[in-house]
C-alpha positions as CSV (number, residue, x, y, z in Angstrom):
1,M,21.6,-29.5,59.0
2,N,22.2,-32.0,56.2
3,K,19.9,-34.8,55.5
4,K,21.1,-38.3,56.2
5,I,21.0,-41.2,53.7
6,L,21.8,-44.8,54.7
7,F,23.0,-46.9,51.8
8,L,22.8,-50.6,52.0
9,H,25.0,-52.5,49.5
10,G,24.6,-55.8,47.7
11,F,25.7,-59.2,48.9
12,F,29.2,-59.3,47.4
13,A,29.8,-55.6,47.9
14,S,30.8,-53.3,50.7
15,G,30.4,-49.7,51.9
16,K,33.1,-48.8,49.4
17,C,31.4,-50.2,46.3
18,V,30.8,-48.0,43.2
19,P,27.1,-47.2,44.0
20,A,28.0,-46.2,47.5
21,L,30.9,-43.9,46.5
22,S,28.8,-42.4,43.7
23,L,26.0,-41.6,46.0
24,K,28.4,-39.9,48.4
25,E,29.9,-37.9,45.7
26,A,26.5,-36.8,44.3
27,F,25.2,-35.7,47.7
28,E,28.4,-34.0,48.9
29,N,27.6,-30.9,51.0
30,R,23.9,-31.7,50.7
31,A,23.4,-35.0,52.6
32,D,25.5,-37.3,54.8
33,V,25.6,-40.7,53.1
34,I,26.3,-43.5,55.6
35,T,27.7,-46.6,53.9
36,P,28.5,-49.4,56.4
37,D,29.9,-52.8,55.5
38,L,27.0,-55.2,56.1
39,P,27.7,-58.6,57.8
40,I,27.2,-61.7,55.7
41,H,24.7,-63.2,58.1
42,P,21.2,-61.6,57.7
43,K,20.2,-61.3,61.4
44,E,23.5,-59.6,62.1
45,A,23.0,-57.3,59.1
46,M,19.5,-56.3,60.3
47,N,20.7,-55.7,63.8
48,L,23.4,-53.3,62.5
49,I,20.9,-51.5,60.3
50,M,18.4,-51.1,63.1
51,N,21.2,-49.8,65.4
52,I,22.3,-47.2,62.7
53,C,18.7,-46.2,62.2
54,E,18.3,-45.6,66.0
55,S,21.6,-43.7,66.4
56,E,21.7,-41.7,63.1
57,R,18.0,-41.4,62.3
58,P,18.4,-41.4,58.5
59,D,15.9,-39.5,56.3
60,L,16.2,-42.1,53.6
61,L,17.3,-45.7,53.0
62,V,18.8,-46.5,49.6
63,G,19.5,-50.1,48.8
64,N,20.8,-52.3,46.0
65,S,20.1,-56.0,45.5
66,C,20.4,-57.7,48.9
67,G,20.7,-54.2,50.5
68,S,17.2,-53.6,49.1
69,F,16.0,-56.8,50.7
70,Y,17.1,-55.4,54.1
71,A,15.9,-51.8,53.3
72,Q,12.4,-52.9,52.6
73,M,12.1,-54.4,56.1
74,A,13.9,-51.6,57.9
75,A,11.9,-48.9,56.2
76,N,8.6,-50.4,57.5
77,I,9.9,-51.1,61.0
78,K,11.3,-47.6,61.4
79,S,8.9,-45.8,59.1
80,I,11.7,-44.4,56.9
81,P,11.3,-43.8,53.2
82,A,13.3,-46.1,51.0
83,L,14.5,-46.5,47.4
84,L,15.0,-50.1,46.5
85,G,17.3,-50.6,43.6
86,N,16.9,-54.0,41.9
87,P,15.7,-55.7,45.1
88,Y,16.6,-59.3,45.5
89,F,13.7,-60.6,47.7
90,M,14.6,-64.3,47.4
91,M,18.2,-64.4,48.5
92,T,18.0,-68.2,48.9
93,E,17.6,-68.5,45.1
94,F,20.7,-66.3,44.6
95,L,22.8,-68.2,47.2
96,K,22.0,-71.9,46.4
97,P,23.9,-72.1,43.1
98,R,26.9,-70.2,44.7
99,I,27.8,-72.5,47.6
100,G,31.5,-72.3,48.4
101,A,34.2,-69.8,49.0
102,H,34.1,-66.3,47.4
103,E,35.7,-62.9,47.7
104,Y,34.0,-59.6,48.2
105,K,34.1,-57.4,45.1
106,S,35.0,-54.2,46.8
107,P,37.2,-53.4,49.9
108,R,35.9,-54.1,53.4
109,E,36.9,-52.1,56.4
110,S,38.0,-55.2,58.2
111,G,40.5,-56.1,55.4
112,N,38.9,-59.6,55.2
113,Q,37.8,-60.1,51.6
114,K,36.9,-63.8,52.0
115,M,33.4,-65.3,52.6
116,V,31.8,-68.7,52.5
117,I,28.3,-69.5,51.4
118,D,27.0,-72.6,53.0
119,D,23.7,-74.3,53.9
120,R,23.6,-72.6,57.3
121,L,23.7,-69.2,55.7
122,I,21.0,-70.1,53.2
123,G,18.8,-71.4,56.0
124,E,19.3,-68.0,57.8
125,F,18.1,-66.1,54.8
126,A,15.2,-68.6,54.3
127,E,13.9,-67.7,57.8
128,I,13.9,-64.0,57.1
129,E,12.4,-64.4,53.6
130,K,9.3,-66.0,55.1
131,I,8.6,-62.9,57.2
132,Q,10.1,-60.1,55.2
133,F,6.8,-58.5,54.3
134,D,5.1,-59.0,57.7
135,C,5.8,-55.4,58.8
136,C,4.4,-53.7,55.7
137,K,2.4,-50.7,56.8
138,C,-0.2,-48.8,54.9
139,D,1.5,-45.5,55.7
140,C,4.8,-46.7,54.2
141,E,3.2,-48.0,51.0
142,K,3.7,-44.7,49.1
143,R,7.2,-44.0,50.6
144,I,8.9,-47.2,49.5
145,W,9.9,-46.9,45.8
146,G,11.4,-49.5,43.5
147,L,14.0,-48.9,40.8
148,F,14.5,-51.7,38.3
149,G,17.1,-52.1,35.6
150,R,15.7,-53.1,32.3
151,N,18.8,-55.1,31.6
152,D,19.0,-56.8,35.0
153,T,19.7,-60.5,34.4
154,L,19.8,-61.5,38.1
155,A,16.8,-60.1,39.9
156,H,13.2,-60.3,38.5
157,F,11.1,-59.2,41.5
158,E,9.2,-56.2,40.2
159,P,5.9,-58.3,40.3
160,L,6.5,-59.2,43.9
161,F,7.3,-55.6,44.7
162,L,4.1,-54.4,43.1
163,E,2.1,-56.8,45.3
164,H,3.0,-54.5,48.2
165,Y,4.0,-51.1,46.8
166,K,2.9,-48.7,44.1
167,H,5.9,-46.7,42.9
168,A,8.1,-48.7,40.4
169,Y,10.6,-46.9,38.2
170,H,12.9,-48.2,35.5
171,F,16.4,-47.4,34.1
172,P,18.3,-48.8,31.1
173,G,20.9,-50.6,33.2
174,G,21.8,-53.9,34.7
175,H,21.8,-55.3,38.2
176,T,24.6,-53.3,39.7
177,P,24.4,-49.6,38.6
178,T,27.4,-47.8,37.3
179,A,28.6,-44.5,38.8
180,D,26.9,-42.6,36.0
181,E,23.6,-44.6,36.4
182,V,23.6,-43.8,40.1
183,K,23.9,-40.1,39.4
184,E,21.4,-40.1,36.5
185,W,18.7,-42.4,38.0
186,Y,19.2,-43.1,41.7
187,V,20.0,-39.6,42.8
188,P,17.0,-37.8,41.3
189,L,14.6,-40.4,42.7
190,A,16.3,-40.1,46.1
191,E,15.9,-36.3,46.1
192,K,12.3,-36.6,45.0
193,L,11.5,-39.2,47.6
194,M,13.0,-37.2,50.4
195,A,11.1,-34.1,49.3
196,Y,7.9,-36.0,49.0
197,S,8.2,-37.6,52.4
198,S,9.1,-34.3,54.1
199,T,5.7,-32.9,53.0
200,K,3.9,-35.9,54.4
201,N,5.4,-35.8,57.9
């Protein structure tokens, strides 16, 4: 039976973004990569992620940016290994300068490509930010890895990551990995993390 990987995309992305599609391609015939469109509202997104974890029982979570913000919490709650690509732990800082109407950068299943960032949405993220590390477990400390782009100009949260976790890796890319960077850096770490975790169960 194939392993299952749940990929969680960034804020402006979708389940059809480049990193998601590249991960699917790289693991073809080896692992089922689940790539849902995440709701814009964080509580709705977390509810969807929890439901998928319950129904699909993924062996690994892989996130990027805002997706890593969610993956960190879900990994601890569900005791699932996670690879956090360029985690954006303070989403309020990201959203405040971007209040207004925007469009998603990759196709959404619903066909709706429009979104609005407003004070209400920022407040919802603020609530979750305050408690995002409350579920950290000692047994998950070694199974939640961070991957940080040396040329990431958006997220700078490696120090905060290292306050809670031990495994930080780096790649010579920016905030959103290219297809080649996913295959060269994300995939080997995902394989290694799944193999490591299977020996610890």
